[in-house]
C-alpha positions, 0 to 999 in steps of 0.5 A: 694829202687829200682835201675834204669839204664837210657839209653840216647843219647842226652840232657837227659831232662827226665833223669834229671827230674827222678833224680831231682824227686828222690831227691825232693820227696824222692822217694825210688829209685836210678839211679845207672848209666846213659849210653849213646851210644855217648858223649852228654850233658846228661852225663855231667848233670848226672855227675853234679848230682853225678850219675855214667856214662858210654859212650859206643859208637857203633863205638867201637864194631864190632857188635851190639851184642858186643855193647849191651853186654857191655851195659848189663855188665854195667847195671848188674855191677851196679845191676840195677833192671829197665832200663829207656830209655830216648831218647836212639836213638838205636833200641835194639835187641830182644836178649837184650830185652829178657835178661831184659824182664819185666824190660825195660821202654820207653817213647814215644811222642805220644799216641801209637799205633798212630805215632810210630817212629820219627817226631810224633808232625808234623805227628799228626798235618798233620793228624789233630789228635784231641789229642796227648800226651805221652806214657810210655810203656814196651819195647818188641822186636817190635818197640814202641809196648810194653804193655802200662804203662800209657799215658797222652793226650792233645788236639791239638790247631789250632795254634800248630806248631811241636815245640809248640806241642813238648814243651807242650808234653814235660811238660807231659813227665817230670811229667809222667815218674817220676810218673811211677818211683814213682809208682814202688817205692811205689809198686803201679805199678808192671812189669813182662814179661807179662805186667804192673799192677797198684794196686789201681790207684786212690790211686797211683795218690792221693799219688803222689807229688802235682806237679805231681798229679795236672797236670796228673789228667787232662790228665792221661790215665790208661791201662784199662786191667791192673788195680786192684781196 
């Protein structure tokens, strides 16, 4: 069973979908702790699910290094093997990322490398992008530039607003993040400081729970340089 820490800053919707997928699909994984850098709805949702929580606020520390050291201590205390960022609204330092090299995963609402940073949906509309979507990637010291693990794309529609597009992308987020967790737990996916590697990706998708498979089969994009047939 793999052990996962989840870092959040807000409502924690992706965290709840990870937790519920573990329960609903008997994924061999455990969320060991949910850590937030502020008091937020996601902390209460985690507690409702019986998951240990920690609120470690930046304002209580003199430096970013001290704040990150407290977060790292909580992660290590709970013996977490992987760190899933789920709306964690802080840029992690290179020292923190290097401490957990090959273990930190992020989900970003765009098809990276397009639209790094914030307000991705509005920017996609303004650029008349043909496609938009979500990227799950490994975290490196450079913002939104880590090796891709998986993407899911959908076409923009003429009627899309930033809110409607965000809602459609969020549906993909709620399937692809649990799918990545499923891949790790089933050993279809391996991570290292060098990058992500999928073993027999077609089998990984075929073996996934039906609700994941049926949606992602239409939209999933694999990292072509990291596949093993």
